[in-house]
C-alpha positions as CSV (number, residue, x, y, z in Angstrom):
1,M,-109.9,-86.1,-109.3
2,A,-113.2,-84.6,-108.5
3,S,-112.5,-84.3,-104.7
4,L,-109.3,-82.3,-105.3
5,T,-111.0,-80.1,-107.8
6,S,-113.9,-79.5,-105.5
7,L,-111.6,-78.2,-102.8
8,V,-110.8,-75.2,-105.0
9,E,-114.3,-74.8,-106.6
10,N,-116.0,-74.8,-103.2
11,R,-113.4,-72.4,-101.6
12,V,-113.0,-69.8,-104.3
13,G,-115.8,-70.5,-106.7
14,R,-113.7,-71.1,-109.8
15,N,-112.3,-73.9,-111.9
16,F,-109.2,-75.8,-111.0
17,I,-106.1,-74.3,-112.8
18,I,-103.0,-76.3,-113.7
19,F,-100.0,-74.3,-114.8
20,H,-97.1,-75.8,-116.8
21,P,-94.1,-73.7,-117.9
22,S,-92.3,-75.2,-120.9
23,D,-88.8,-74.6,-122.2
24,F,-89.4,-77.1,-125.0
25,S,-86.8,-79.5,-123.6
26,T,-87.1,-83.2,-123.3
27,A,-87.5,-82.9,-119.5
28,S,-90.2,-80.4,-119.9
29,E,-92.0,-82.7,-122.3
30,V,-92.2,-85.4,-119.6
31,A,-93.6,-82.8,-117.1
32,F,-96.1,-81.8,-119.8
33,G,-97.4,-85.3,-119.9
34,H,-98.1,-85.2,-116.2
35,A,-99.8,-81.8,-116.4
36,L,-102.0,-83.0,-119.2
37,K,-103.0,-86.2,-117.5
38,I,-103.9,-84.5,-114.3
39,A,-105.8,-81.8,-116.2
40,L,-107.6,-84.4,-118.2
41,Q,-108.7,-86.4,-115.1
42,S,-109.7,-83.3,-113.2
43,K,-111.5,-81.5,-116.1
44,A,-109.3,-78.6,-115.3
45,K,-108.0,-75.6,-117.1
46,L,-104.4,-76.1,-118.3
47,D,-102.2,-73.1,-118.9
48,L,-99.0,-73.7,-120.9
49,M,-96.5,-70.9,-120.9
50,H,-93.2,-70.3,-122.7
51,V,-91.0,-67.3,-122.0
52,E,-88.3,-66.1,-124.5
53,P,-85.9,-63.1,-124.2
54,S,-87.2,-62.0,-127.6
55,L,-90.0,-63.3,-129.9
56,S,-89.4,-63.2,-133.6
57,S,-92.3,-63.2,-136.1
58,E,-90.1,-65.5,-138.3
59,K,-89.8,-68.1,-135.6
60,P,-92.9,-70.4,-135.2
61,D,-92.7,-70.6,-131.4
62,W,-96.3,-71.8,-131.3
63,L,-95.3,-75.0,-133.2
64,N,-92.7,-75.8,-130.4
65,F,-95.4,-76.2,-127.8
66,P,-96.2,-79.8,-126.8
67,G,-99.0,-81.1,-129.0
68,V,-102.1,-81.5,-126.9
69,R,-104.2,-83.1,-129.6
70,A,-101.4,-85.4,-130.8
71,T,-100.7,-86.6,-127.2
72,L,-104.4,-87.3,-126.5
73,T,-104.7,-89.1,-129.8
74,R,-101.7,-91.3,-128.9
75,W,-103.3,-92.0,-125.6
76,G,-106.5,-93.1,-127.3
77,V,-108.6,-90.3,-125.8
78,L,-109.2,-88.6,-129.2
79,P,-109.4,-90.0,-132.7
80,E,-107.0,-89.1,-135.5
81,G,-107.4,-85.8,-137.2
82,V,-109.8,-84.1,-134.8
83,A,-110.3,-80.3,-134.8
84,R,-109.0,-78.2,-132.0
85,Q,-112.5,-77.6,-130.7
86,E,-112.9,-81.3,-130.0
87,V,-110.5,-81.1,-127.1
88,A,-113.1,-79.2,-125.0
89,K,-115.5,-82.1,-125.4
90,V,-113.3,-84.3,-123.2
91,G,-113.5,-81.6,-120.5
92,L,-110.1,-80.1,-121.1
93,R,-109.5,-76.4,-121.6
94,V,-106.0,-75.5,-122.8
95,R,-104.4,-72.1,-123.1
96,K,-101.0,-71.6,-124.7
97,I,-99.2,-68.4,-123.7
98,L,-96.0,-66.9,-125.2
99,K,-94.2,-64.1,-123.4
100,S,-91.1,-62.0,-124.2
101,S,-89.0,-61.4,-121.1
102,T,-85.5,-61.9,-119.7
103,D,-87.0,-62.8,-116.3
104,P,-89.3,-65.9,-116.7
105,V,-90.0,-66.1,-112.9
106,E,-91.3,-62.5,-112.7
107,T,-93.3,-63.0,-115.9
108,M,-95.0,-66.1,-114.6
109,L,-95.7,-64.5,-111.2
110,R,-97.4,-61.6,-113.0
111,H,-99.6,-64.1,-114.9
112,F,-100.5,-65.7,-111.5
113,Q,-101.9,-62.4,-110.3
114,R,-104.7,-62.7,-112.9
115,F,-104.9,-66.5,-113.1
116,P,-103.6,-68.0,-109.8
117,P,-102.7,-71.7,-110.3
118,D,-103.9,-74.5,-108.0
119,L,-101.1,-76.8,-109.2
120,I,-97.8,-76.1,-110.9
121,V,-96.3,-79.0,-112.8
122,L,-92.7,-78.3,-114.0
123,A,-89.4,-79.9,-114.9
124,T,-86.3,-79.2,-112.8
125,H,-82.9,-79.6,-114.3
126,Q,-81.1,-80.1,-110.9
127,R,-77.9,-78.3,-112.0
128,E,-74.8,-78.4,-109.9
129,G,-71.4,-76.6,-109.7
130,L,-70.5,-74.2,-112.5
131,D,-73.6,-75.1,-114.5
132,R,-75.8,-73.9,-111.6
133,W,-73.9,-70.6,-111.6
134,L,-74.3,-70.1,-115.3
135,H,-78.1,-70.9,-115.5
136,K,-80.7,-68.9,-113.6
137,A,-82.9,-71.1,-111.5
138,V,-86.6,-71.1,-112.3
139,A,-88.3,-74.1,-110.8
140,E,-87.5,-73.6,-107.1
141,P,-88.0,-69.8,-107.0
142,L,-91.3,-70.1,-108.9
143,A,-92.7,-72.7,-106.5
144,R,-91.5,-70.8,-103.4
145,R,-92.8,-67.4,-104.4
146,S,-96.1,-68.6,-105.9
147,R,-96.9,-70.6,-102.8
148,A,-98.9,-72.9,-105.0
149,M,-98.9,-76.7,-104.8
150,T,-96.1,-77.8,-107.1
151,L,-95.2,-81.1,-108.7
152,F,-91.5,-81.3,-109.7
153,I,-90.4,-83.7,-112.4
154,P,-86.6,-84.1,-112.3
155,Q,-84.6,-84.2,-115.5
156,G,-83.9,-87.8,-116.4
157,G,-86.8,-89.2,-114.3
158,R,-89.6,-91.2,-115.8
159,G,-92.2,-89.8,-113.4
160,F,-95.5,-91.8,-113.0
161,V,-97.4,-90.9,-116.2
162,S,-96.3,-92.5,-119.5
163,L,-95.9,-90.0,-122.3
164,D,-96.4,-92.9,-124.8
165,D,-99.9,-94.0,-123.7
166,G,-100.9,-92.0,-120.7
167,T,-101.0,-94.8,-118.3
168,V,-100.3,-94.1,-114.6
169,A,-97.8,-96.1,-112.5
170,L,-98.1,-94.7,-109.1
171,K,-97.0,-97.1,-106.3
172,R,-95.7,-95.0,-103.4
173,I,-95.6,-91.4,-102.3
174,L,-93.0,-90.3,-99.9
175,V,-94.0,-87.4,-97.6
176,P,-91.1,-86.2,-95.4
177,F,-92.2,-83.9,-92.6
178,D,-91.2,-82.3,-89.3
179,H,-93.4,-81.3,-86.4
180,V,-94.1,-77.9,-88.0
181,P,-96.0,-77.4,-90.3
182,H,-98.5,-80.2,-89.7
183,P,-98.3,-82.8,-92.5
184,R,-102.1,-83.3,-92.7
185,T,-102.6,-81.0,-95.7
186,A,-99.8,-82.6,-97.6
187,L,-101.0,-86.1,-96.9
188,R,-104.6,-85.3,-97.9
189,R,-103.7,-83.6,-101.1
190,A,-101.2,-86.3,-102.1
191,F,-104.0,-88.9,-101.5
192,L,-106.5,-86.9,-103.6
193,L,-104.0,-86.6,-106.4
194,A,-103.4,-90.4,-106.3
195,R,-107.1,-91.2,-106.2
196,G,-107.9,-88.7,-109.0
197,L,-105.3,-90.4,-111.2
198,D,-107.2,-93.7,-110.8
199,A,-104.3,-95.4,-109.1
200,R,-105.4,-99.1,-109.1
201,R,-105.8,-101.1,-105.9
202,E,-102.6,-103.0,-106.5
203,N,-100.7,-99.7,-106.8
204,S,-102.3,-98.0,-103.8
205,A,-100.2,-95.2,-102.5
206,W,-98.6,-95.5,-99.1
207,F,-97.4,-92.5,-97.2
208,T,-94.1,-93.1,-95.4
209,W,-92.8,-90.5,-92.9
210,G,-90.1,-90.3,-90.3
211,S,-89.9,-88.4,-87.1
212,L,-86.9,-88.3,-84.8
213,G,-85.5,-91.4,-86.4
214,R,-88.7,-93.4,-86.2
215,H,-90.5,-94.4,-89.4
216,R,-94.1,-95.4,-89.7
217,K,-96.6,-96.1,-92.4
218,L,-100.1,-94.8,-93.0
219,F,-102.4,-96.4,-95.6
220,C,-103.7,-93.6,-97.8
221,R,-107.4,-94.4,-97.3
222,K,-107.1,-93.2,-93.7
223,C,-105.9,-89.7,-94.7
224,L,-109.4,-88.2,-95.1
225,A,-110.9,-89.9,-92.1
226,G,-110.5,-87.1,-89.5
227,P,-107.2,-86.7,-87.7
228,V,-104.2,-88.4,-89.2
229,K,-103.2,-91.5,-87.2
230,S,-100.3,-93.9,-87.6
231,S,-100.8,-97.6,-88.2
């Protein structure tokens, strides 16, 4: 994912930062797998954050974070029993952050003031009805207010990164758009994401969009070649 990373490094002169908020749920673990894979491929910084209303010294919250070394070992990236320092040798820099707050969105936004993310990868629980009233939304407000590129992994979805072995199964990317704003930025970044994840030729991403009831297709390799054109 060198090209996607270079967009940030050339523009603001710093490393690419991926942010993943974890609530230690199964859905969040799947999202963590995507964040870790993208960070690994892009040699990026990976910030993992968990927010609790209160932190107890008796509760080992650090142990609840997804295991970076264990996951990389399972994926065959690291051998068994490596020290924490060995993670950096594969180009991955990970920071685990615990915060005490009753408002996780505001806490994360304050963190972004110091460490603005270039990509947020998070799980969304897609609650409905009474359950939506009883649980404060985090995913959508965080994405909207941070104005950062965001990858949502819906609860119950498999996503495109296997948590078991780290393989990528990315076949198609759907980019819905209207006349405003122009879709070129979304198309290019989606293409760079797919290319950075080493999507194989047989799984090349196609971008499908509709406008006024008409649907067209654009092969992803054309996204970076000047103006976007339909095919």
